[in-house]
N, C-alpha and C positions, 0 to 999 in steps of 0.2 A: 603532508596529511590533508585529506579532504575536509572541507568545512561545511559546504552547502549553505553558507551564511547569507547569501544575497540573491534573492529571486531575480533582482534586476541586473545581474550579470547577463541575463538573457532578456534584452529589452523589447523583444517582440517587434522587430522593425515593421512587420506586416501583420495587421489584424483583419481577419475576414469576419464580416458580420452579416448574418441572415437578415434580409429586409424585414421579416416579421418580428424581430426582436430589437430593432434599432432604437425604439423608444422605451424599451424595458429599463427600469431604474438601475438594475445591476449593469446592464450594457453601458449606460451613461456613466456610471461610477468608474468602471474599468477604463473606458476610453479617456476619461478625464486624467487618468494617471499616465497616459501615453500620448501626450500632445504632439510628439514628434513622429509617431508611427504612421505609416501609410494605412489608411482604413479603406478596405475594399468591400463593397456591397455584393452579396451573393444570394442566390435563391435558396440553396440548401447546403448544409455543411458537408454532405457527402460529395458534392461537386468538387470540393477541394480535398477533403480527407480521404476519399476513396478513389482518387485518380490513379490510373494505372502507371506502372513503371516509375514509382517514386523511390528515392534513395532514403531509407530510414536512417542510416548512419549519418548522412550529410545533414538531414533535417534536424536530427537530434543535436547537432553542434550549433545550429542557429534556428531554433524552432519558431514557427509562426503560431499565432493564437487565433482560435476560431470561436466565435460566440454564436450560440445556436439555441433553438428550442427543441427539446426532446418530445417528439409527437407520439412515440409508441410507448409500450410498457417500459418502466425503468426499475422494476423490482423483479428479481429472478431467484430461483432456487439455488442454493449454494452448491459449488462443485464438489464432487466426491473426494478430491485430493486436498480439500481444505478442511481444517478442523472445525467441528461444530460445537465442541466444548459441552456436550451432553444436552444441547437444546434440541427439542423435537422439530421446531419450525425454523430452519436455518436458511436465510436469504442474503443476497447482496444487492446493492444498488449502484448505478453508475451515473452520478450527477456530473462527472467529469471523465473524459477519456484521454489517456496518456498522462505522462508524468514529466516534471521538469528534471527529475533525476535520470540517470542513464546507467542502470545496473546491467552488466554484461549478460547475466543469466535470466533477465526478466522475461516472463511469458508474453508481455506486451509486444516484444520484438517479433513474435510469431503470430500474434493475434491481429495486429494492425499492419497495414502497408505504409503508414505515414508516421513520421516522428513529431508531427505538429500536435498541439494541445487543444482539446475541445472543452469548453465550459458550457454546460447547459444552464442557461440563466433562469429557467423556470422551475426552480426547486419546489415551489408551491404545488406544482402538479404531481411531483413525486410524493409530497406529503398527502395529497388527496388520495392517491393510489394506495398508500400505506394505510390510511384510515379505513378504507374498504377491507383490506386484508386483516387489519386488527379487529374488525368487527366479527371475524370468523374464528380467530385463534391468536395466541401470543406470537410474537415475532422476535427472533434474534437476527439482527441485521448488520452486515459489514458494510459500512458506508465509504470506505476508502480502499476499494477493491481494484479499480482500474487507474488509480492515481495515488498521489500522496496528498490528501486533502489538507493536512496541516501546512504543508509547504506552499500551497496555493491560497491559504486562508487570507493572506494579506490583500488578495484581490477580491475574493468572493464573500468573505465573512460567513462562510457556511458553518463553521464550528459553533458559533453562537446560535445560529438558527436551528441546528440539529439539537443543541442543548435545550433550547426552549421547547421544541417539539417533543423531545423525549420525556421531559418532565411532565408534560401535559398528557402523556399516554402511558399509563402504568403497565400495559401489556407489552411494551416495547423495550427491548434491550439492544443497544448498538455498540459496535466496536469500531474504533478509529485507529487504523494501523499506520505507522509512520517510521521514517528514518530521518526525521527533521530535528534540528536543534531548538526550534521555537518553543518558548514557554510563556511568553507574555500574555497570551490569550487566557491562561488559567486565572489571571487576575480579573478577567471580565465576565466570567461565568461562575455560577455556583455549583458545587459538587452534586452529583447524582449517582447513586449506586448502580444505575442501569446504563451508564455512559462510560464504557471501558476504553482506556487509552492503552494501546498495544504498541510496544517499541520493539522493532526488529533489532536484535543484538548480534553483532558479528565481530570477530577479531579485527583489530586495526589493519592487520596485513591483508585481510579479505576486503575490507572497505577501500583501502588504497588501490588495490589491484582490480577489483571487480564492481565496486559500487560508486561510480563516478558522481561527483557533485553532492553526495549525501553527507550528513553530519558525521563527525568523528565519533568513535566509541565513547570518549569522555563526554562529549556534548550530548549524546543520546542519553547516557546515564544521568547526567546533570538534569536534563529535562524530565526524565522519568521520576527522579528523586523529588524534584520540585512539585510535580503533579501529586505525588503521594503526600507531601507536606500540606498541600492545599485541600486534601481530602478526597481526591479522585481515585477510583479503582484503577490499578495499573497492572498490565500483563506484560511479561517479558517473553519475546518470541525468539528462541534460538532456532530459527527456521527461515531460510534453508541453511542447513549445514553443508558446507562446500568441501569436497574432498581435494586436498592438496598433499604434497609429499610430507610436510611436517604438520599435518592437521592436528595431531594429538598435542603437540607442544603449544601451538598457537591457541587452540581452544581451551586448554588448561590454563594458560596465561590469561586469557579473556575471562574465564570464570573467576579467577582471583581478583581481577580488576573490577568485576561486577560486585563482588563481596565487599570491596573497599568503599564503594560509592552508594550501594543500595542496601537498605534494610530489607532483606529478603523476606522476613517474617511479615512485613506489611503488604506484600504483593497479593493481588487477588489470585493469580495463578501463573503458570509458566507453560509454554508450548515448546515442544522439541520435534524437529522433523528434518530429514535430509532432503536434498534437492530432488525435485520431481517436476515433470512437465509433460504436457500432452504430446503424443508422438506426432500429431499434425503440426503443432507449433515448432517442434524441434527441427522438422524437415525444412521449414522455411528459414529458420535462424541459421542452420548449417549452410544453406545456400547463400544467404546474405552476409554471413560473418564466418568465412572459412577459416580464419585465423584464431577463432575463439577456442581456447583450451577447454573451457567448461562445456561448450555446446558440442564439441567434437568427441567428447568422452564416449566410450563404448557402453552406453547404458543398456539395461535390459527392459524389454517391453512387458509391462504387467497390466493387462486389461486396457491397453490403449494409452497408458502413461509410462513414460520413460523414467526409470529409477536406477540408482546404483545397484550393483550386485548385492545380494542379501548379506554376504560376509562384510562388505564395506559399510552398508547401511546400518546393520546391527551393531557393528563395532563402534561406529561414530555415535549413534544415538545412545547406546548403552553406556558409553564412557561419560557422556554429558549427564545422563540421568543419574548415574552413580554419584557424580560430583554434587549434583543438585540435592540429592536425597540426604546428604550430610547436613543440609540446612533447612529443608522444607519438606513437609509430608508428601508422600507419594501421591495422595489423592488430589494434590494441587498441581501435579505435573501431567500434562496431556501430551500423548504421543500418538501420532496417526498410525493405524495399521494398514495392511495391504488392501483391506476392503474399503478404506477411506473413512473409517470411524476413529474418533478420538477416545 
């Protein structure tokens, strides 16, 4: 079983640091944790991260860490295949790029040519950009879009900083999505009803086969339950649903496991969605990972996004929604439609 329990299984033997952030407090804090790592000074993170002819798979097995300053915009409108949960102003931000986990179906495999992890140490600049946006209208913001922010929090401390910023800005609601086991940080921050912790829930069989280094199902459920005990709003994301030969059996078993460990009535809401990915990204992943059963599946192209055929998609999503509706009201279950609306 996968556990995802130790970030330092990947000790980052090489850490690349932009010259302009070498004296940043977060840079110093991270480097202090890695006294044995080779520290390499660079002019710009893209000199390393965007190098041609990199091996994503090889780098994911032993990733390097890159510490950098994000000098451009860091807040973007949400993608049409992501659920907006009924919010009019849906955005995401990337204060980190890439993930220490290694999910076979992850869109990051198609988005980036590098398996290394980039941490933008200047979170304060993202906050400034957000304050400008918040002066215009409310914002619903996914802050763990290009990474698993909770898994990296032991290095960055970003969860506490996002908690503080969110409480100070009443027009801001954030979602932090994770596959991590960690729950210790819940004791360090106070609850806020505009700070949603969203746990990706998969059958253990899917985790073992396709979600390398992530926390087990039982560990994710334990963390989600603990968050609710502490008063935080929690979302369970049965997304992406992965089609395998015995999908109905393993997802039904997963549902019963969830019910045993989670008080479903206390959940903020639930999302359900089958696997989908940009056609551009899947072309790159198929080239780089020709043995991937998920990526080589004969998907259908719907408006530039590859999805399961409607019969498979509907059968899987309807099955899970039917199970969930026995325990939670339908208005708390969000399912994305073909137009990208939840």
